[in-house]
C-alpha positions in Angstrom: 56.7 -32.7 -12.4 55.5 -36.2 -12.0 58.9 -37.5 -13.1 60.6 -35.2 -10.5 58.3 -36.6 -7.7 59.1 -40.1 -8.7 62.8 -39.4 -8.5 62.4 -37.7 -5.1 60.4 -40.6 -3.8 63.0 -43.1 -5.1 65.8 -41.1 -3.5 64.1 -41.1 -0.1 63.4 -44.8 -0.4 67.0 -45.7 -1.3 68.8 -43.4 1.2 66.5 -43.0 4.2 64.4 -46.2 4.2 67.3 -48.4 5.3 68.1 -46.0 8.2 64.4 -45.2 9.0 62.4 -48.3 7.9 59.2 -46.8 9.3 59.2 -44.3 6.4 58.0 -47.2 4.1 55.0 -47.8 6.3 51.8 -47.2 4.4 48.8 -45.2 5.6 45.7 -44.7 3.4 47.6 -45.7 0.3 50.7 -43.4 0.9 54.0 -44.1 2.7 55.1 -42.0 5.6 57.9 -40.6 3.5 55.4 -39.3 0.9 53.5 -37.5 3.7 56.7 -36.0 5.1 57.7 -34.8 1.6 54.3 -33.2 1.0 54.2 -31.6 4.4 57.7 -30.2 3.9 56.8 -28.7 0.5 53.5 -27.4 2.0 55.4 -25.5 4.7 57.9 -24.2 2.1 54.9 -22.9 0.0 53.3 -21.3 3.0 56.5 -19.4 3.7 56.8 -18.4 0.1 53.2 -17.2 0.1 53.9 -15.2 3.3 56.9 -13.6 1.6 54.8 -12.8 -1.5 52.1 -11.2 0.6 54.7 -9.0 2.3 56.2 -7.9 -1.0 52.9 -7.1 -2.6 51.8 -5.2 0.5 55.0 -3.2 0.7 55.9 -2.5 -2.9 52.4 -2.7 -4.6 51.5 0.8 -3.3 54.7 2.3 -4.8 53.2 1.6 -8.3 49.9 3.3 -7.5 50.6 6.2 -5.2 51.7 8.4 -8.1 48.3 8.2 -9.9 45.7 10.9 -9.5 42.9 8.5 -8.5 42.8 6.2 -5.5 40.8 3.6 -7.4 43.9 1.6 -8.3 45.0 1.6 -4.7 41.7 0.1 -3.6 41.9 -2.4 -6.5 45.3 -3.5 -5.4 44.0 -3.8 -1.8 41.2 -6.2 -2.7 43.5 -8.1 -5.0 46.2 -8.8 -2.4 44.6 -11.7 -0.5 43.0 -13.5 -3.5 46.3 -13.2 -5.4 48.3 -14.7 -2.5 45.6 -17.5 -2.2 45.9 -18.2 -5.9 49.7 -18.5 -5.5 49.1 -20.9 -2.6 46.7 -23.0 -4.6 49.1 -23.0 -7.5 51.8 -24.4 -5.2 49.4 -26.9 -3.6 48.9 -28.7 -6.9 52.6 -29.6 -6.9 52.4 -30.8 -3.3 49.5 -33.2 -4.2 51.7 -34.8 -6.9 53.7 -36.5 -4.2 50.6 -38.3 -2.9 48.7 -41.2 -4.3 45.1 -40.0 -4.5 42.0 -41.3 -6.2 42.0 -40.5 -9.9 40.9 -37.0 -10.7 40.6 -35.9 -7.0 43.7 -33.6 -7.1 42.6 -31.9 -10.3 39.1 -31.4 -9.1 40.3 -30.0 -5.7 42.7 -27.6 -7.4 40.0 -26.4 -9.8 37.5 -25.9 -7.0 40.0 -23.8 -5.0 40.9 -21.7 -8.0 37.2 -21.0 -8.7 36.5 -20.1 -5.0 39.5 -17.8 -5.2 38.1 -16.1 -8.3 34.7 -15.8 -6.7 36.2 -14.2 -3.6 37.9 -11.6 -5.8 34.7 -11.0 -7.8 32.7 -10.4 -4.7 35.3 -7.9 -3.4 35.3 -6.3 -6.8 31.6 -5.8 -6.8 31.9 -4.1 -3.4 34.6 -1.9 -4.7 32.6 -0.9 -7.8 29.5 0.0 -5.8 31.4 1.9 -3.1 34.0 3.7 -5.2 32.1 4.2 -8.5 28.3 3.9 -8.3 27.7 5.2 -4.7 29.4 8.6 -5.5 27.3 8.8 -8.7 24.1 8.3 -6.8 25.1 10.8 -4.2 25.2 13.4 -6.9 21.8 12.4 -8.1 18.7 14.0 -6.6 16.8 10.8 -6.8 16.5 8.8 -3.5 15.4 5.7 -5.3 19.0 5.1 -6.5 20.1 4.9 -2.9 17.6 2.1 -2.3 18.3 0.3 -5.6 22.1 0.0 -5.1 22.0 -2.4 -2.1 19.6 -4.6 -4.0 21.7 -4.8 -7.1 24.8 -5.3 -5.0 23.3 -8.3 -3.2 21.9 -9.6 -6.4 25.3 -9.6 -8.2 27.0 -11.3 -5.2 24.2 -13.9 -5.2 24.8 -14.6 -8.9 28.6 -15.1 -8.3 27.9 -17.5 -5.4 25.3 -19.5 -7.4 27.6 -19.9 -10.4 30.4 -20.9 -8.0 28.2 -23.4 -6.3 27.1 -24.9 -9.6 30.8 -25.4 -10.6 31.7 -27.0 -7.3 28.8 -29.4 -7.5 29.7 -30.2 -11.1 33.3 -31.1 -10.0 31.9 -33.4 -7.2 30.1 -35.4 -9.9 26.6 -34.1 -9.7 24.5 -33.9 -12.9 24.0 -30.2 -13.2 21.5 -30.6 -16.1 19.2 -32.7 -13.9 19.8 -30.4 -10.9 18.9 -27.3 -12.9 15.8 -29.1 -14.3 14.8 -30.0 -10.7 15.4 -26.4 -9.6 13.3 -25.2 -12.6 10.3 -27.4 -11.6 10.6 -26.4 -8.0 10.9 -22.8 -9.0 7.7 -23.1 -11.1 5.9 -24.6 -8.1 7.2 -21.9 -5.8 6.3 -19.3 -8.4 2.7 -20.5 -8.6 2.4 -20.5 -4.8 4.1 -17.1 -4.4 2.6 -15.4 -7.5 1.6 -12.3 -5.5 5.1 -11.9 -4.0 6.7 -12.3 -7.5 4.3 -9.7 -9.0 5.2 -7.3 -6.2 8.9 -8.0 -6.9 8.5 -7.2 -10.6 6.5 -4.1 -9.6 9.5 -2.9 -7.5 11.7 -3.3 -10.6 9.2 -1.3 -12.6 9.2 1.5 -10.0 13.0 1.5 -9.9 13.2 1.5 -13.7 10.5 4.1 -14.5 11.0 6.3 -11.5 7.4 7.7 -11.4 8.2 9.1 -8.0 11.0 9.5 -5.4 11.1 9.0 -1.7 9.7 12.1 -0.2 7.3 12.9 -3.1 3.6 13.4 -2.4 1.6 11.0 -4.5 -2.0 9.9 -5.0 -2.5 6.2 -5.9 -4.9 3.4 -5.2 -7.3 5.8 -3.4 -4.6 7.0 -1.1 -2.8 10.3 -1.0 0.3 11.1 1.0 4.1 11.2 1.1 6.3 8.3 0.0 8.4 7.1 3.0 10.0 4.0 1.7 10.1 1.8 -1.4 10.9 -1.9 -0.6 11.1 -5.0 -2.7 7.5 -5.9 -2.0 5.7 -2.8 -0.7 5.8 0.9 -0.7 5.0 2.9 2.5 3.0 6.0 2.2 2.3 8.4 5.0 -1.1 9.9 4.3 -2.1 13.5 4.7 -4.2 12.3 7.6 -1.1 11.1 9.4 -1.6 7.4 9.0 0.9 5.0 7.3 -0.4 2.9 4.4 1.5 -0.1 3.0 0.7 -0.5 -0.7 1.9 -3.6 -2.7 4.3 -2.7 -5.4 2.3 -4.5 -8.0 -0.6 -2.1 -7.3 1.8 0.9 -7.3 3.1 -0.2 -10.7 -0.3 -1.0 -12.3 -2.5 1.7 -10.9 -2.8 5.2 -12.3 -0.5 7.3 -10.1 -0.5 11.1 -9.7 2.8 12.6 -8.5 1.6 15.7 -6.7 5.1 16.9 -5.9 5.9 17.2 -9.7 3.1 19.7 -10.1 4.3 23.3 -9.6 0.7 24.3 -9.1 -2.6 22.5 -8.7 -6.2 23.2 -9.6 -8.8 23.0 -6.9 -12.2 22.2 -8.4 -15.5 21.8 -6.6 -19.2 22.2 -7.2 -21.2 24.5 -4.9 -25.0 24.1 -4.8 -27.3 26.9 -3.7 -31.1 26.7 -3.1 -33.5 26.9 -6.0 -35.1 29.9 -4.3 -31.9 31.9 -4.8 -32.6 35.0 -6.9 -30.6 35.9 -10.0 -29.2 38.9 -8.1 -27.9 36.7 -5.3 -26.6 34.2 -7.8 -24.4 36.9 -9.3 -23.4 37.9 -5.8 -22.4 34.3 -5.1 -20.2 34.1 -8.2 -18.6 37.5 -7.3 -17.7 36.2 -3.8 -16.2 33.1 -5.2 -14.2 35.0 -7.8 -12.8 37.3 -5.1 -10.8 34.5 -3.4 -7.8 34.9 -5.7 -6.8 37.9 -3.6 -7.4 36.0 -0.3 -3.9 34.4 -0.2 -0.6 34.8 -2.1 -0.6 31.0 -2.6 -3.6 31.4 -5.0 -2.6 32.2 -8.6 -4.1 35.5 -9.6 -6.7 35.6 -12.4 -7.2 31.8 -12.4 -10.4 31.7 -10.3 -13.6 30.7 -12.1 -17.2 30.6 -10.9 -19.7 29.5 -13.5 -23.4 28.8 -13.3 -23.0 25.2 -14.4 -26.3 23.4 -14.2 -29.7 22.9 -12.7 -29.2 20.1 -10.3 -31.8 17.8 -8.8 -32.0 19.9 -5.6 -29.7 22.8 -6.2 -28.4 25.4 -8.6 -24.9 24.3 -9.2 -21.9 26.7 -9.4 -18.7 25.2 -10.8 -15.9 26.8 -8.7 -12.2 26.4 -9.4 -8.8 28.1 -8.6 -5.1 27.3 -8.9 -2.8 26.8 -5.9 0.9 27.7 -6.5 2.4 25.4 -3.9 0.9 21.9 -3.6 2.3 21.6 -0.1 -0.1 24.4 1.0 -3.1 22.9 -0.8 -5.0 21.9 2.3 -4.2 25.0 4.2 -5.5 27.2 1.3 -8.6 25.1 0.8 -9.5 25.5 4.5 -8.9 29.3 4.2 -11.0 29.6 1.0 -13.9 27.4 2.3 -14.1 29.3 5.5 -14.2 32.6 3.6 -16.9 31.4 1.3 -19.1 30.1 4.1 -18.7 33.4 6.0 -19.4 35.7 3.0 -22.4 33.5 1.9 -23.9 33.8 5.4 -23.5 37.7 5.2 -25.2 37.8 1.8 -27.9 35.4 3.0 -27.1 32.9 0.3 -28.3 29.5 1.4 -26.4 26.3 0.5 -28.6 23.6 -0.8 -28.9 20.1 0.6 -30.5 17.0 -1.0 -34.2 17.5 -0.8 -37.4 16.7 -2.7 -40.6 18.7 -3.1 -43.8 16.8 -3.7 -46.7 18.6 -5.4 -50.2 17.3 -4.8 -52.9 18.1 -7.5 -56.6 17.9 -6.5 
């Protein structure tokens, strides 16, 4: 190709320079004739690329329309522009042959353009894979965490493509990538030390997405908070408490603290200690236990036969009854607790069974 360019330049010099002497005028190391030849070839390549794009657009679909899936149609669609651009870059390298450029500049420029074209295609391919393959898979999944994880992975893969492309471009411009990466490593270490909490929260989010201890919409109890998970971000998780407030919990705390997923429980045990006065007679104590055991017929949400009322201990200021029952639906837990507590208070009042409160009796001996 170099030999052909020399022949063409010689022909222009011999046949046109005598008639048009200004063609031999030099500008930035190249003659006017070299610029005209390059411009003419560039226009011819642009026309050829336009024709190629038209052919791919018109006849490419003929090869894919008979298939059962539309994935190949979408793949062809994202490939069209990068393919045409690659053809244009391929032709451009022959245009640059006719110009006298600094050593290595043409090769570096062509390599950079090819890499950018490849990066463009990869970014479009990432979008296609997530939209046509992964998104339908997550739609079938019951987990809502998948829907939040996909955009993060999508942006992350695109960022990796752009970073690698940037490193290659800088390398072709003569930058020392080893020193640059070393500097980035030192800077990253300093930033990491300064943003230690943010990084731990980021790692916590990956742990949540990986282990899936809960899903958006689940009722959980963690870090002294109980409520419904509203949103899981890269740094924090938002929980709407049962009291109606919104709590923002760092993901590092969500990942490292004991977590109870209330929604995963088909039923839940309610356990409490009830203290009655020391003056309560054995007969009234038996009556108190009978009242407590009768709550399993109070509501259909209480599992029958699971209610227990046991004389547990002699407390500091009360006779302690250990009282427990199982709720079938965790979503009705507070409603049933209110119903049971109201019933117990009412029945204890009828039976004249007194609740104990912290007190102390002092005996004086003469």
